[in-house]
C-alpha atoms as a printed R data frame, in Angstrom:
    type eleno elety resid chain resno       x       y      z
1   ATOM     1    CA   MET     A     1  18.260  23.205 13.482
2   ATOM     2    CA   ILE     A     2  16.718  19.873 12.479
3   ATOM     3    CA   THR     A     3  13.820  21.569 10.709
4   ATOM     4    CA   LEU     A     4  16.181  23.991  8.958
5   ATOM     5    CA   LEU     A     5  18.524  21.242  7.770
6   ATOM     6    CA   ALA     A     6  15.619  19.034  6.695
7   ATOM     7    CA   GLY     A     7  14.209  21.916  4.659
8   ATOM     8    CA   LEU     A     8  17.395  22.050  2.619
9   ATOM     9    CA   PHE     A     9  16.844  18.482  1.345
10  ATOM    10    CA   HIS     A    10  13.013  18.456  0.940
11  ATOM    11    CA   PRO     A    11  12.425  15.020  2.549
12  ATOM    12    CA   GLU     A    12   8.656  15.270  1.906
13  ATOM    13    CA   ARG     A    13   9.408  14.219 -1.679
14  ATOM    14    CA   LEU     A    14  10.765  10.856 -0.479
15  ATOM    15    CA   SER     A    15   8.854   7.630  0.100
16  ATOM    16    CA   ASP     A    16   7.883   6.818  3.691
17  ATOM    17    CA   ASP     A    17  10.774   4.372  4.195
18  ATOM    18    CA   ARG     A    18  13.373   6.729  2.735
19  ATOM    19    CA   LYS     A    19  11.933   9.699  4.633
20  ATOM    20    CA   ARG     A    20  12.221   7.721  7.849
21  ATOM    21    CA   SER     A    21  15.821   6.813  7.107
22  ATOM    22    CA   PHE     A    22  16.601  10.430  6.185
23  ATOM    23    CA   TYR     A    23  15.367  11.801  9.516
24  ATOM    24    CA   GLY     A    24  17.160   9.056 11.444
25  ATOM    25    CA   LYS     A    25  20.489   9.744  9.740
26  ATOM    26    CA   LEU     A    26  20.026  13.514 10.099
27  ATOM    27    CA   CYS     A    27  19.433  13.203 13.861
28  ATOM    28    CA   GLY     A    28  22.477  10.952 14.133
29  ATOM    29    CA   ALA     A    29  24.732  13.395 12.264
30  ATOM    30    CA   VAL     A    30  23.532  16.389 14.299
31  ATOM    31    CA   GLY     A    31  24.010  14.348 17.486
32  ATOM    32    CA   ILE     A    32  27.631  13.564 16.580
33  ATOM    33    CA   PHE     A    33  28.398  17.238 15.938
34  ATOM    34    CA   LEU     A    34  26.710  18.624 19.070
35  ATOM    35    CA   ASN     A    35  28.151  15.964 21.386
36  ATOM    36    CA   LEU     A    36  31.683  16.573 20.105
37  ATOM    37    CA   VAL     A    37  31.233  20.304 20.688
38  ATOM    38    CA   LEU     A    38  29.961  19.626 24.218
39  ATOM    39    CA   PHE     A    39  32.837  17.235 24.891
40  ATOM    40    CA   ALA     A    40  35.392  19.854 23.908
41  ATOM    41    CA   GLY     A    41  33.683  22.559 25.970
42  ATOM    42    CA   LYS     A    42  33.264  20.465 29.109
43  ATOM    43    CA   LEU     A    43  36.763  19.040 28.878
44  ATOM    44    CA   ALA     A    44  38.100  22.597 28.816
45  ATOM    45    CA   ALA     A    45  35.836  23.497 31.754
46  ATOM    46    CA   GLY     A    46  37.017  20.424 33.684
47  ATOM    47    CA   LEU     A    47  40.674  21.313 33.162
48  ATOM    48    CA   ILE     A    48  40.068  24.939 34.138
49  ATOM    49    CA   SER     A    49  38.189  24.044 37.324
50  ATOM    50    CA   SER     A    50  40.089  20.850 38.204
51  ATOM    51    CA   SER     A    51  36.652  19.221 38.614
52  ATOM    52    CA   ILE     A    52  36.476  15.451 38.254
53  ATOM    53    CA   ALA     A    53  32.698  15.642 37.904
54  ATOM    54    CA   ILE     A    54  32.847  18.054 34.960
55  ATOM    55    CA   THR     A    55  35.595  16.050 33.262
56  ATOM    56    CA   ALA     A    56  33.589  12.838 33.691
57  ATOM    57    CA   ASP     A    57  30.547  14.616 32.280
58  ATOM    58    CA   ALA     A    58  32.656  15.588 29.271
59  ATOM    59    CA   PHE     A    59  33.525  11.968 28.535
60  ATOM    60    CA   ASN     A    60  29.849  11.134 28.964
61  ATOM    61    CA   ASN     A    61  29.237  13.429 25.981
62  ATOM    62    CA   LEU     A    62  32.018  11.705 24.061
63  ATOM    63    CA   SER     A    63  30.247   8.383 24.591
64  ATOM    64    CA   ASP     A    64  27.050  10.055 23.388
65  ATOM    65    CA   ALA     A    65  28.848  10.992 20.185
66  ATOM    66    CA   GLY     A    66  29.752   7.330 19.796
67  ATOM    67    CA   SER     A    67  26.102   6.396 20.374
68  ATOM    68    CA   SER     A    68  25.094   8.837 17.632
69  ATOM    69    CA   VAL     A    69  27.552   7.109 15.308
70  ATOM    70    CA   VAL     A    70  25.861   3.791 16.139
71  ATOM    71    CA   SER     A    71  22.458   5.380 15.475
72  ATOM    72    CA   LEU     A    72  23.606   6.817 12.137
73  ATOM    73    CA   VAL     A    73  25.065   3.485 11.014
74  ATOM    74    CA   SER     A    74  21.942   1.592 12.105
75  ATOM    75    CA   PHE     A    75  19.643   3.751  9.987
76  ATOM    76    CA   ARG     A    76  21.994   3.311  7.049
77  ATOM    77    CA   LEU     A    77  21.988  -0.472  7.470
78  ATOM    78    CA   SER     A    78  18.257  -0.775  8.163
79  ATOM    79    CA   GLU     A    79  17.343   0.810  4.811
80  ATOM    80    CA   GLN     A    80  19.165  -1.905  2.877
81  ATOM    81    CA   LYS     A    81  16.960  -4.087  0.724
82  ATOM    82    CA   PRO     A    82  16.214  -7.723  1.686
83  ATOM    83    CA   ASP     A    83  18.795 -10.231  0.513
84  ATOM    84    CA   ALA     A    84  19.282 -13.999  0.535
85  ATOM    85    CA   GLU     A    85  20.626 -13.996  4.109
86  ATOM    86    CA   HIS     A    86  17.982 -11.548  5.392
87  ATOM    87    CA   PRO     A    87  14.805 -12.070  3.320
88  ATOM    88    CA   TYR     A    88  12.757  -9.848  5.653
89  ATOM    89    CA   GLY     A    89  15.126  -6.890  5.476
90  ATOM    90    CA   HIS     A    90  17.448  -5.349  8.048
91  ATOM    91    CA   GLY     A    91  14.962  -3.320 10.103
92  ATOM    92    CA   ARG     A    92  15.846  -4.997 13.406
93  ATOM    93    CA   VAL     A    93  19.319  -3.477 13.200
94  ATOM    94    CA   GLU     A    94  17.683  -0.371 14.645
95  ATOM    95    CA   TYR     A    95  16.530  -2.287 17.717
96  ATOM    96    CA   ILE     A    96  20.042  -3.642 18.190
97  ATOM    97    CA   ALA     A    97  21.430  -0.109 17.910
98  ATOM    98    CA   GLY     A    98  18.959   1.094 20.523
99  ATOM    99    CA   LEU     A    99  20.106  -1.728 22.807
100 ATOM   100    CA   ILE     A   100  23.754  -0.703 22.347
101 ATOM   101    CA   ILE     A   101  22.881   2.896 23.215
102 ATOM   102    CA   SER     A   102  21.040   1.672 26.308
103 ATOM   103    CA   GLY     A   103  24.133  -0.300 27.296
104 ATOM   104    CA   VAL     A   104  26.275   2.822 26.945
105 ATOM   105    CA   ILE     A   105  23.827   4.713 29.174
106 ATOM   106    CA   LEU     A   106  24.097   2.014 31.863
107 ATOM   107    CA   VAL     A   107  27.901   1.920 31.687
108 ATOM   108    CA   MET     A   108  28.128   5.700 31.999
109 ATOM   109    CA   ALA     A   109  25.727   5.620 34.952
110 ATOM   110    CA   TYR     A   110  27.964   3.062 36.660
111 ATOM   111    CA   GLU     A   111  31.088   5.135 35.964
112 ATOM   112    CA   LEU     A   112  29.405   8.302 37.244
113 ATOM   113    CA   ILE     A   113  28.328   6.597 40.472
114 ATOM   114    CA   LYS     A   114  31.814   5.146 40.961
115 ATOM   115    CA   GLU     A   115  33.449   8.554 40.407
116 ATOM   116    CA   SER     A   116  30.936  10.128 42.783
117 ATOM   117    CA   VAL     A   117  31.712   7.636 45.553
118 ATOM   118    CA   GLY     A   118  35.408   8.412 45.093
119 ATOM   119    CA   LYS     A   119  34.643  12.135 45.335
120 ATOM   120    CA   ILE     A   120  32.774  11.577 48.611
121 ATOM   121    CA   LEU     A   121  35.600   9.526 50.104
122 ATOM   122    CA   HIS     A   122  38.308  11.887 48.870
123 ATOM   123    CA   PRO     A   123  36.837  15.400 48.487
124 ATOM   124    CA   ALA     A   124  38.982  17.922 46.645
125 ATOM   125    CA   ALA     A   125  38.569  21.646 46.104
126 ATOM   126    CA   THR     A   126  37.640  22.956 42.651
127 ATOM   127    CA   ASN     A   127  38.468  26.250 40.981
128 ATOM   128    CA   TRP     A   128  35.641  28.696 40.231
129 ATOM   129    CA   SER     A   129  35.435  30.428 36.874
130 ATOM   130    CA   PRO     A   130  32.578  32.253 35.068
131 ATOM   131    CA   VAL     A   131  33.658  30.418 31.916
132 ATOM   132    CA   VAL     A   132  32.840  27.101 33.606
133 ATOM   133    CA   LEU     A   133  29.400  28.405 34.567
134 ATOM   134    CA   ILE     A   134  28.667  29.541 31.000
135 ATOM   135    CA   ILE     A   135  29.803  26.212 29.515
136 ATOM   136    CA   LEU     A   136  27.649  24.178 31.911
137 ATOM   137    CA   ILE     A   137  24.527  26.294 31.307
138 ATOM   138    CA   ALA     A   138  25.063  26.127 27.535
139 ATOM   139    CA   SER     A   139  25.503  22.354 27.785
140 ATOM   140    CA   ILE     A   140  22.208  21.980 29.656
141 ATOM   141    CA   LEU     A   141  20.361  24.028 27.028
142 ATOM   142    CA   VAL     A   142  21.907  22.060 24.153
143 ATOM   143    CA   LYS     A   143  21.076  18.712 25.768
144 ATOM   144    CA   CYS     A   144  17.487  19.817 26.424
145 ATOM   145    CA   TYR     A   145  17.204  20.705 22.743
146 ATOM   146    CA   MET     A   146  18.664  17.324 21.758
147 ATOM   147    CA   ALA     A   147  16.186  15.510 24.023
148 ATOM   148    CA   PHE     A   148  13.355  17.512 22.439
149 ATOM   149    CA   TYR     A   149  14.204  16.866 18.796
150 ATOM   150    CA   ASN     A   150  15.140  13.198 19.304
151 ATOM   151    CA   SER     A   151  11.870  12.590 21.151
152 ATOM   152    CA   ARG     A   152   9.808  14.473 18.555
153 ATOM   153    CA   ILE     A   153  11.422  12.794 15.542
154 ATOM   154    CA   GLY     A   154  11.465   9.423 17.353
155 ATOM   155    CA   LYS     A   155   7.692   9.590 17.770
156 ATOM   156    CA   LYS     A   156   7.227  10.872 14.231
157 ATOM   157    CA   ILE     A   157   9.090   7.981 12.611
158 ATOM   158    CA   ASP     A   158   8.435   5.408 15.376
159 ATOM   159    CA   SER     A   159  12.120   4.911 16.204
160 ATOM   160    CA   ALA     A   160  13.169   3.105 19.387
161 ATOM   161    CA   THR     A   161  16.760   4.221 18.732
162 ATOM   162    CA   LEU     A   162  15.881   7.927 18.734
163 ATOM   163    CA   ARG     A   163  13.632   7.541 21.766
164 ATOM   164    CA   ALA     A   164  16.544   5.874 23.596
165 ATOM   165    CA   THR     A   165  18.798   8.751 22.509
166 ATOM   166    CA   ALA     A   166  16.220  11.253 23.789
167 ATOM   167    CA   ALA     A   167  16.185   9.501 27.171
168 ATOM   168    CA   ASP     A   168  19.979   9.637 27.244
169 ATOM   169    CA   SER     A   169  19.953  13.367 26.424
170 ATOM   170    CA   LEU     A   170  17.429  14.049 29.181
171 ATOM   171    CA   SER     A   171  19.590  12.117 31.645
172 ATOM   172    CA   ASP     A   172  22.566  14.211 30.566
173 ATOM   173    CA   CYS     A   173  20.540  17.352 31.327
174 ATOM   174    CA   LEU     A   174  20.015  16.076 34.865
175 ATOM   175    CA   ALA     A   175  23.653  15.089 35.236
176 ATOM   176    CA   THR     A   176  24.998  18.453 34.084
177 ATOM   177    CA   THR     A   177  22.414  20.317 36.170
178 ATOM   178    CA   ALA     A   178  23.583  18.417 39.234
179 ATOM   179    CA   VAL     A   179  27.199  19.264 38.422
180 ATOM   180    CA   LEU     A   180  26.236  22.940 38.012
181 ATOM   181    CA   ILE     A   181  24.342  23.032 41.333
182 ATOM   182    CA   ALA     A   182  27.187  21.315 43.131
183 ATOM   183    CA   THR     A   183  29.678  23.773 41.609
184 ATOM   184    CA   LEU     A   184  27.616  26.789 42.725
185 ATOM   185    CA   LEU     A   185  27.077  25.431 46.248
186 ATOM   186    CA   GLU     A   186  30.770  24.699 46.644
187 ATOM   187    CA   HIS     A   187  31.726  28.177 45.422
188 ATOM   188    CA   PHE     A   188  29.265  30.127 47.579
189 ATOM   189    CA   PHE     A   189  28.915  27.880 50.662
190 ATOM   190    CA   MET     A   190  32.047  25.696 50.516
191 ATOM   191    CA   TRP     A   191  29.858  22.553 50.586
192 ATOM   192    CA   LYS     A   192  31.464  19.430 49.085
193 ATOM   193    CA   LEU     A   193  28.383  18.003 47.362
194 ATOM   194    CA   ASP     A   194  29.716  16.888 44.000
195 ATOM   195    CA   GLY     A   195  29.812  13.235 44.978
196 ATOM   196    CA   TRP     A   196  26.334  13.151 46.524
197 ATOM   197    CA   PHE     A   197  24.778  14.866 43.530
198 ATOM   198    CA   GLY     A   198  26.650  12.517 41.248
199 ATOM   199    CA   ILE     A   199  25.167   9.437 42.930
200 ATOM   200    CA   LEU     A   200  21.653  10.894 42.713
201 ATOM   201    CA   VAL     A   201  22.054  11.644 39.014
202 ATOM   202    CA   GLY     A   202  23.643   8.239 38.424
203 ATOM   203    CA   VAL     A   203  20.497   6.562 39.763
204 ATOM   204    CA   PHE     A   204  18.343   8.642 37.399
205 ATOM   205    CA   ILE     A   205  20.569   7.636 34.485
206 ATOM   206    CA   LEU     A   206  20.364   3.956 35.475
207 ATOM   207    CA   ILE     A   207  16.559   4.108 35.467
208 ATOM   208    CA   ALA     A   208  16.550   5.814 32.061
209 ATOM   209    CA   GLY     A   209  18.964   3.199 30.719
210 ATOM   210    CA   PHE     A   210  16.833   0.284 31.905
211 ATOM   211    CA   LYS     A   211  13.697   1.849 30.410
212 ATOM   212    CA   ALA     A   212  15.432   2.443 27.085
213 ATOM   213    CA   ALA     A   213  16.798  -1.123 27.089
214 ATOM   214    CA   LYS     A   214  13.343  -2.572 27.719
215 ATOM   215    CA   GLU     A   215  11.930  -0.595 24.803
216 ATOM   216    CA   THR     A   216  14.456  -2.173 22.437
217 ATOM   217    CA   VAL     A   217  14.625  -5.674 23.975
218 ATOM   218    CA   ASP     A   218  10.851  -6.231 23.898
219 ATOM   219    CA   PRO     A   219  10.477  -6.150 20.082
220 ATOM   220    CA   LEU     A   220  13.585  -8.330 19.693
221 ATOM   221    CA   LEU     A   221  12.080 -10.955 22.005
222 ATOM   222    CA   GLY     A   222   8.667 -10.727 20.349
223 ATOM   223    CA   ALA     A   223   6.454  -8.243 22.166
224 ATOM   224    CA   PRO     A   224   2.727  -8.247 21.337
225 ATOM   225    CA   PRO     A   225   1.542  -5.595 18.893
226 ATOM   226    CA   GLU     A   226   0.099  -2.360 20.213
227 ATOM   227    CA   PRO     A   227  -3.644  -2.514 20.956
228 ATOM   228    CA   GLU     A   228  -4.094   0.437 18.574
229 ATOM   229    CA   PHE     A   229  -2.585  -1.554 15.710
230 ATOM   230    CA   VAL     A   230  -4.765  -4.591 16.465
231 ATOM   231    CA   LYS     A   231  -7.833  -2.323 16.600
232 ATOM   232    CA   SER     A   232  -6.898  -0.830 13.213
233 ATOM   233    CA   VAL     A   233  -6.677  -4.311 11.680
234 ATOM   234    CA   GLU     A   234 -10.010  -5.336 13.198
235 ATOM   235    CA   ASP     A   235 -11.753  -2.159 12.006
236 ATOM   236    CA   ILE     A   236 -10.473  -2.537  8.443
237 ATOM   237    CA   VAL     A   237 -11.357  -6.244  8.207
238 ATOM   238    CA   THR     A   238 -14.815  -6.133  9.788
239 ATOM   239    CA   GLY     A   239 -15.848  -3.001  7.891
240 ATOM   240    CA   PHE     A   240 -14.471  -4.004  4.507
241 ATOM   241    CA   ASP     A   241 -17.292  -6.095  3.003
242 ATOM   242    CA   PRO     A   242 -20.499  -7.802  4.226
243 ATOM   243    CA   SER     A   243 -19.078 -11.184  3.200
244 ATOM   244    CA   ILE     A   244 -16.392 -10.854  5.918
245 ATOM   245    CA   LEU     A   245 -18.224 -12.007  9.037
246 ATOM   246    CA   GLY     A   246 -15.367 -11.777 11.528
247 ATOM   247    CA   LEU     A   247 -11.700 -12.514 12.126
248 ATOM   248    CA   HIS     A   248  -9.499 -14.461 14.515
249 ATOM   249    CA   ASP     A   249  -5.992 -15.919 14.874
250 ATOM   250    CA   LEU     A   250  -4.319 -12.578 14.105
251 ATOM   251    CA   ILE     A   251  -0.522 -12.945 14.139
252 ATOM   252    CA   VAL     A   252   1.872 -10.002 13.802
253 ATOM   253    CA   HIS     A   253   5.581 -10.448 13.027
254 ATOM   254    CA   ASP     A   254   7.726  -7.349 13.565
255 ATOM   255    CA   TYR     A   255  10.911  -7.177 11.472
256 ATOM   256    CA   GLY     A   256  11.628  -3.549 12.314
257 ATOM   257    CA   PRO     A   257   9.678  -0.288 12.093
258 ATOM   258    CA   GLY     A   258   7.538  -0.281  8.960
259 ATOM   259    CA   ARG     A   259   8.315  -3.963  8.282
260 ATOM   260    CA   ARG     A   260   5.391  -5.911  9.718
261 ATOM   261    CA   ILE     A   261   3.965  -9.150  8.387
262 ATOM   262    CA   ILE     A   262   0.466 -10.071  9.530
263 ATOM   263    CA   SER     A   263  -1.696 -13.134  9.007
264 ATOM   264    CA   LEU     A   264  -5.279 -13.707 10.084
265 ATOM   265    CA   HIS     A   265  -8.315 -15.930  9.551
266 ATOM   266    CA   ALA     A   266 -11.361 -14.242  8.026
267 ATOM   267    CA   GLU     A   267 -14.745 -15.849  8.588
268 ATOM   268    CA   VAL     A   268 -16.838 -16.045  5.379
269 ATOM   269    CA   PRO     A   269 -20.243 -17.610  4.561
270 ATOM   270    CA   ALA     A   270 -19.863 -21.313  3.785
271 ATOM   271    CA   GLU     A   271 -22.663 -21.097  1.229
272 ATOM   272    CA   GLY     A   272 -21.189 -18.077 -0.593
273 ATOM   273    CA   ASP     A   273 -19.598 -17.885 -4.050
274 ATOM   274    CA   ILE     A   274 -16.012 -18.984 -3.396
275 ATOM   275    CA   LEU     A   275 -14.598 -17.055 -6.371
276 ATOM   276    CA   ALA     A   276 -16.345 -13.824 -5.414
277 ATOM   277    CA   ILE     A   277 -15.264 -14.157 -1.765
278 ATOM   278    CA   HIS     A   278 -11.702 -14.921 -2.809
279 ATOM   279    CA   ASP     A   279 -11.656 -11.676 -4.802
280 ATOM   280    CA   VAL     A   280 -12.904  -9.782 -1.737
281 ATOM   281    CA   VAL     A   281 -10.142 -11.324  0.391
282 ATOM   282    CA   ASP     A   282  -7.496 -10.403 -2.194
283 ATOM   283    CA   ASN     A   283  -8.683  -6.796 -2.135
284 ATOM   284    CA   LEU     A   284  -8.714  -6.844  1.667
285 ATOM   285    CA   GLU     A   285  -5.089  -8.035  1.754
286 ATOM   286    CA   TYR     A   286  -4.120  -5.160 -0.536
287 ATOM   287    CA   THR     A   287  -6.030  -2.636  1.598
288 ATOM   288    CA   LEU     A   288  -4.350  -3.823  4.817
289 ATOM   289    CA   SER     A   289  -0.924  -3.698  3.165
290 ATOM   290    CA   THR     A   290  -1.350  -0.148  1.867
291 ATOM   291    CA   LYS     A   291  -3.107   1.372  4.879
292 ATOM   292    CA   LEU     A   292  -0.952  -0.218  7.591
293 ATOM   293    CA   SER     A   293   2.369  -0.549  5.698
294 ATOM   294    CA   CYS     A   294   2.543  -4.294  6.208
295 ATOM   295    CA   LEU     A   295   2.449  -7.556  4.280
296 ATOM   296    CA   ALA     A   296  -0.930  -9.233  4.886
297 ATOM   297    CA   THR     A   297  -1.945 -12.858  4.344
298 ATOM   298    CA   ILE     A   298  -5.533 -13.989  4.972
299 ATOM   299    CA   HIS     A   299  -6.911 -17.511  5.397
300 ATOM   300    CA   MET     A   300 -10.614 -17.962  4.670
301 ATOM   301    CA   ASP     A   301 -12.658 -19.854  7.276
302 ATOM   302    CA   PRO     A   302 -16.126 -20.938  6.043
303 ATOM   303    CA   VAL     A   303 -18.894 -20.404  8.583
304 ATOM   304    CA   VAL     A   304 -22.389 -21.899  8.371
305 ATOM   305    CA   THR     A   305 -24.875 -19.009  8.422
306 ATOM   306    CA   ASN     A   306 -28.168 -20.506  7.219
307 ATOM   307    CA   ASP     A   307 -28.755 -23.286  9.783
308 ATOM   308    CA   PRO     A   308 -31.028 -22.148 12.644
309 ATOM   309    CA   HIS     A   309 -30.075 -25.139 14.818
310 ATOM   310    CA   VAL     A   310 -26.324 -24.372 14.532
311 ATOM   311    CA   ASP     A   311 -26.980 -20.661 15.138
312 ATOM   312    CA   ALA     A   312 -28.967 -21.441 18.284
313 ATOM   313    CA   LEU     A   313 -26.259 -23.758 19.657
314 ATOM   314    CA   LYS     A   314 -23.576 -21.194 18.868
315 ATOM   315    CA   ALA     A   315 -25.479 -18.451 20.717
316 ATOM   316    CA   GLN     A   316 -25.931 -20.709 23.771
317 ATOM   317    CA   VAL     A   317 -22.248 -21.646 23.917
318 ATOM   318    CA   LYS     A   318 -21.202 -18.010 23.437
319 ATOM   319    CA   GLU     A   319 -23.432 -16.976 26.358
320 ATOM   320    CA   ILE     A   320 -21.829 -19.658 28.542
321 ATOM   321    CA   ILE     A   321 -18.303 -18.547 27.621
322 ATOM   322    CA   THR     A   322 -18.833 -14.815 28.186
323 ATOM   323    CA   GLY     A   323 -20.613 -15.634 31.440
324 ATOM   324    CA   ILE     A   324 -17.380 -17.165 32.745
325 ATOM   325    CA   ASP     A   325 -15.336 -14.065 31.841
326 ATOM   326    CA   SER     A   326 -16.306 -11.107 29.667
327 ATOM   327    CA   GLU     A   327 -12.890 -11.124 27.935
328 ATOM   328    CA   LEU     A   328 -13.325 -14.684 26.620
329 ATOM   329    CA   SER     A   329 -14.357 -15.121 22.996
330 ATOM   330    CA   MET     A   330 -15.035 -17.996 20.606
331 ATOM   331    CA   HIS     A   331 -14.502 -18.760 16.911
332 ATOM   332    CA   ASP     A   332 -14.514 -21.626 14.383
333 ATOM   333    CA   PHE     A   333 -17.734 -23.064 15.824
334 ATOM   334    CA   ARG     A   334 -18.821 -26.331 14.171
335 ATOM   335    CA   VAL     A   335 -21.438 -28.949 14.938
336 ATOM   336    CA   VAL     A   336 -20.859 -32.627 14.157
337 ATOM   337    CA   ILE     A   337 -23.998 -34.715 14.744
338 ATOM   338    CA   GLY     A   338 -23.564 -38.430 15.484
339 ATOM   339    CA   PRO     A   339 -25.990 -41.313 16.260
340 ATOM   340    CA   THR     A   340 -25.411 -41.152 20.050
341 ATOM   341    CA   HIS     A   341 -24.049 -37.654 20.710
342 ATOM   342    CA   THR     A   342 -23.239 -34.293 19.107
343 ATOM   343    CA   ASN     A   343 -19.785 -32.707 19.152
344 ATOM   344    CA   LEU     A   344 -19.520 -28.929 19.492
345 ATOM   345    CA   ILE     A   345 -16.100 -28.060 18.101
346 ATOM   346    CA   PHE     A   346 -14.717 -24.564 18.636
347 ATOM   347    CA   ASP     A   347 -11.746 -22.433 19.722
348 ATOM   348    CA   ILE     A   348 -11.763 -20.119 22.722
349 ATOM   349    CA   VAL     A   349  -9.480 -17.087 23.006
350 ATOM   350    CA   LEU     A   350  -8.023 -16.340 26.441
351 ATOM   351    CA   PRO     A   351  -6.189 -13.225 27.633
352 ATOM   352    CA   PHE     A   352  -2.738 -14.135 28.952
353 ATOM   353    CA   ARG     A   353  -3.810 -13.293 32.499
354 ATOM   354    CA   LEU     A   354  -5.974 -16.454 32.383
355 ATOM   355    CA   SER     A   355  -3.368 -18.716 30.766
356 ATOM   356    CA   ASP     A   356  -2.799 -20.720 33.959
357 ATOM   357    CA   ARG     A   357  -6.552 -21.418 34.188
358 ATOM   358    CA   SER     A   358  -7.064 -22.826 30.682
359 ATOM   359    CA   ASP     A   359  -7.834 -26.380 31.831
360 ATOM   360    CA   GLU     A   360 -10.182 -25.104 34.528
361 ATOM   361    CA   ILE     A   361 -12.028 -22.872 32.040
362 ATOM   362    CA   LYS     A   362 -12.381 -25.692 29.501
363 ATOM   363    CA   LYS     A   363 -13.864 -27.990 32.188
364 ATOM   364    CA   THR     A   364 -16.269 -25.250 33.313
365 ATOM   365    CA   ILE     A   365 -17.487 -24.751 29.741
366 ATOM   366    CA   MET     A   366 -17.984 -28.498 29.251
367 ATOM   367    CA   ASP     A   367 -19.899 -28.834 32.532
368 ATOM   368    CA   GLU     A   368 -22.181 -25.889 31.729
369 ATOM   369    CA   VAL     A   369 -22.850 -27.150 28.189
370 ATOM   370    CA   THR     A   370 -23.871 -30.521 29.631
371 ATOM   371    CA   GLU     A   371 -26.091 -28.851 32.211
372 ATOM   372    CA   LYS     A   372 -27.716 -26.132 30.057
373 ATOM   373    CA   ILE     A   373 -27.808 -27.682 26.558
374 ATOM   374    CA   GLY     A   374 -27.933 -31.419 27.123
375 ATOM   375    CA   ARG     A   375 -26.020 -34.493 28.238
376 ATOM   376    CA   ASN     A   376 -25.633 -35.723 24.658
377 ATOM   377    CA   TYR     A   377 -23.586 -32.633 23.706
378 ATOM   378    CA   PHE     A   378 -19.807 -32.846 24.031
379 ATOM   379    CA   CYS     A   379 -17.255 -30.057 23.595
380 ATOM   380    CA   VAL     A   380 -14.006 -30.293 21.640
381 ATOM   381    CA   ILE     A   381 -12.163 -27.118 22.642
382 ATOM   382    CA   ASN     A   382  -8.903 -25.637 21.390
383 ATOM   383    CA   VAL     A   383  -7.342 -22.747 23.325
384 ATOM   384    CA   ASP     A   384  -5.840 -19.665 21.654
385 ATOM   385    CA   TYR     A   385  -4.339 -16.608 23.323
386 ATOM   386    CA   ARG     A   386  -5.065 -12.998 22.511
387 ATOM   387    CA   MET     A   387  -2.330 -11.342 20.441
388 ATOM   388    CA   SER     A   388  -2.843  -7.838 21.798
389 ATOM   389    CA   SER     A   389  -1.164  -6.777 25.049
390 ATOM   390    CA   LYS     A   390  -4.296  -5.098 26.404
């Protein structure tokens, strides 16, 4: 259905941002329609069978329709242009929408568990009807389809909202399947299992809700960028031009899908032509912006490359640092020679797993420099932390 409807509007002609918004709004509109149809069908089935579980499942679909409305509105708001109050756009509205959907999932899980406990304490007979069976099976198939297309489109356009909706749809499949099994067992074996199945499904829905909430809360709080994105930046920068010797201090700000702002320090030869290098950096910023759909800002860090003494000291210090831990790295290495001692000034980059050992690591480096390079060498060390989550 999604592919057929999309074909009517030819979204491939749109820009990436507008195409993304189109698919998000289309999934939201289809979700509203299908959930309202399921609500009507299950409500009828609940009234026919006098089943509390089926009726509760129907209102679960009604809440899903409301979630689809939230999703539709969020995509509409997120495509608005930046304004004076929101100079970086409205992309994070989508994360907020995903969080609201996650909240709805958790509330419905709580309600389902509460209804199930009541059903266990006060079991009541239900009425069997082939119509009820057909409605429940059709509902499972529709929800499986909704989970499939929301997951597929969510991955395609990198949408936390649609991925949360897909998780909700999959949970609904489990919930309705449990209701169907309980209905069949009660009809054929007279077992009162609606409540027990409801609790089991409620736990599954709670887990799905927490996972979906985490996926939307993390970017709002400031999660690190994906290692794949960091690797893409590193590959583009280091392979762009011979005058770019390395990079460090990469910072990624996420203002919603497709709305990233990155800044980094690019190491360049201190003895190079500043105007020529500046032109290279300008072109590199443009390349990063176009290839990764982000706004890139680069600071140039001059590095001495033609001093054998500095190169030798740098290699020795680097060997000491990597000997402490293979994940440690160094940048901005400078040598300041004085009449009585020499300062080795540099930054080290620690993974967050070593953040509580920063002082210990700095002292170890200083001790080993004194021992292996000389007592007249002193270290001035600044500590950075790796941006990537790997």
